[in-house]
C-alpha positions as CSV (number, residue, x, y, z in Angstrom):
1,M,6.2,-12.6,10.6
2,L,6.7,-10.0,7.7
3,M,5.1,-9.8,4.3
4,H,7.5,-8.5,1.9
5,A,7.2,-5.1,0.5
6,V,6.7,-4.7,-3.2
7,S,6.9,-1.4,-5.0
8,H,7.8,-0.4,-8.5
9,P,11.2,1.3,-8.5
10,F,9.7,4.5,-10.2
11,N,7.0,4.7,-7.6
12,A,9.5,4.3,-4.8
13,V,11.7,7.1,-6.2
14,L,8.9,9.4,-7.0
15,V,7.0,8.9,-3.8
16,Q,10.1,9.2,-1.6
17,A,11.6,12.1,-3.5
18,F,8.7,14.3,-4.4
19,A,6.0,13.5,-1.9
20,I,8.1,12.9,1.2
21,I,11.7,14.1,1.2
22,L,11.1,17.3,-1.0
23,P,8.3,18.8,1.1
24,I,10.2,18.3,4.2
25,W,13.4,19.9,2.8
26,L,11.3,22.8,1.4
27,M,9.8,23.3,4.8
28,G,13.4,24.0,6.2
29,Y,13.7,21.0,8.5
30,S,17.3,20.0,9.4
31,P,18.8,16.9,7.7
32,D,18.9,15.2,11.2
33,T,15.0,15.8,11.5
34,V,14.4,14.5,8.0
35,L,16.5,11.4,8.8
36,I,14.6,10.7,12.1
37,F,11.2,11.2,10.2
38,L,12.2,8.8,7.5
39,V,13.4,6.1,10.0
40,I,10.1,6.4,11.9
41,N,8.3,6.2,8.5
42,A,10.2,3.1,7.3
43,V,9.5,1.4,10.8
44,H,5.9,2.3,10.5
45,G,5.9,0.8,7.0
46,I,7.5,-2.5,8.5
47,I,4.8,-2.6,11.3
48,S,1.8,-2.2,8.8
49,H,3.2,-5.2,6.8
50,F,3.4,-7.5,9.8
51,N,1.8,-10.8,9.1
52,V,0.4,-11.2,12.5
53,D,-3.1,-10.7,14.1
54,L,-2.3,-7.3,15.6
55,R,-5.5,-5.4,16.3
56,L,-5.3,-1.7,17.1
57,G,-9.1,-1.3,17.8
58,W,-10.2,2.4,17.6
59,A,-6.6,3.3,16.4
60,N,-7.4,1.8,13.0
61,Y,-9.5,4.7,12.3
62,I,-6.3,7.0,12.7
63,F,-3.2,4.9,11.9
64,V,-2.6,2.3,9.2
65,G,-1.7,-0.8,10.9
66,P,-1.6,-4.5,9.7
67,E,-5.5,-5.0,10.3
68,V,-6.3,-2.0,8.0
69,H,-3.5,-2.5,5.5
70,R,-4.3,-6.0,4.9
71,Y,-7.4,-4.9,3.0
72,H,-5.1,-2.8,0.7
73,H,-3.6,-6.2,-0.4
74,S,-6.9,-8.0,-0.7
75,A,-7.2,-10.2,-3.9
76,A,-10.9,-8.9,-4.1
77,V,-10.7,-5.7,-6.3
78,N,-13.9,-4.3,-4.6
79,E,-12.3,-4.4,-1.1
80,A,-8.7,-3.6,-2.1
81,K,-8.6,0.0,-0.7
82,N,-6.7,1.8,2.1
83,Y,-4.2,3.8,-0.1
84,G,-2.8,5.8,2.9
85,A,0.6,4.7,4.1
86,T,0.4,6.1,7.7
87,L,-3.0,7.7,8.3
88,T,-6.4,6.7,7.5
89,L,-7.6,10.1,7.3
90,W,-7.3,10.7,3.6
91,D,-9.0,7.3,2.8
92,Q,-11.9,8.3,5.0
93,I,-12.3,11.6,3.4
94,F,-12.1,10.2,-0.2
95,G,-14.2,7.2,0.6
96,T,-11.5,4.7,0.0
97,F,-11.4,3.5,3.5
98,G,-12.2,-0.2,4.0
99,F,-12.2,-2.0,7.5
100,H,-14.2,-4.9,8.8
101,P,-13.2,-5.2,12.6
102,G,-12.3,-8.8,13.3
103,L,-12.4,-9.9,9.8
104,A,-9.6,-10.4,7.4
105,P,-9.6,-10.6,3.7
106,Q,-10.3,-14.1,2.4
107,D,-7.3,-14.0,0.0
108,L,-4.4,-11.7,-0.5
109,G,-2.4,-10.8,-3.5
110,V,-3.6,-10.7,-7.1
111,S,-6.5,-12.8,-8.6
112,P,-5.4,-15.5,-11.0
113,D,-8.2,-14.2,-13.3
114,A,-6.3,-10.8,-13.5
115,N,-4.3,-12.2,-16.4
116,L,-1.0,-10.6,-15.2
117,P,2.5,-12.0,-15.8
118,P,4.0,-14.2,-13.0
119,Y,6.2,-12.3,-10.6
120,Q,9.4,-14.2,-12.1
121,Q,8.8,-12.3,-15.2
122,I,10.5,-9.1,-13.9
123,P,10.5,-7.0,-17.2
124,S,7.0,-7.9,-17.9
125,V,6.0,-6.9,-14.3
126,M,8.1,-3.7,-14.4
127,A,6.3,-2.7,-17.7
128,L,2.7,-3.1,-16.3
129,P,2.2,0.7,-15.2
130,F,3.1,1.7,-18.8
131,R,0.8,-0.9,-20.6
132,R,-2.8,-0.2,-21.2
133,S,-3.6,-4.0,-21.3
134,G,-2.7,-4.1,-17.6
135,Q,-5.5,-1.9,-16.8
136,E,-7.9,-3.9,-19.0
137,S,-6.9,-6.9,-17.1
138,L,-7.6,-5.4,-13.7
139,E,-11.1,-4.4,-14.9
140,Q,-11.8,-7.9,-16.3
141,A,-10.9,-9.1,-12.8
142,D,-13.3,-6.8,-11.2
143,H,-16.2,-8.1,-13.2
144,V,-15.5,-11.9,-12.1
């Protein structure tokens, strides 16, 4: 029912600390309010990764749900969009919103042509954001 969440530890720390927790704290919200927000945000993250055919209809143009978020994980680089975690607003503004009602991406994950290390090679996978060749591999996969 759930697809597993995959995230680089640095990204998880940076996003959680600097893009979510720090701004909320600087705005003066109480610790209880921050906790409630983080719990709701975590539950939403789980819902957006549901591996079920949950259709939100018009709400896909506001909220990121499974139907929209699935395109974020598309193996086809040209349709792997939808970078927003909760709202689709920013993707619509910046032209990175992708949604085809009633159609799911053909394949999810990373294309075998991307020449990336297998998930089992954890040190190599963790080093990808710091390697220039990782980007070159993704660009090569885009031209296939």
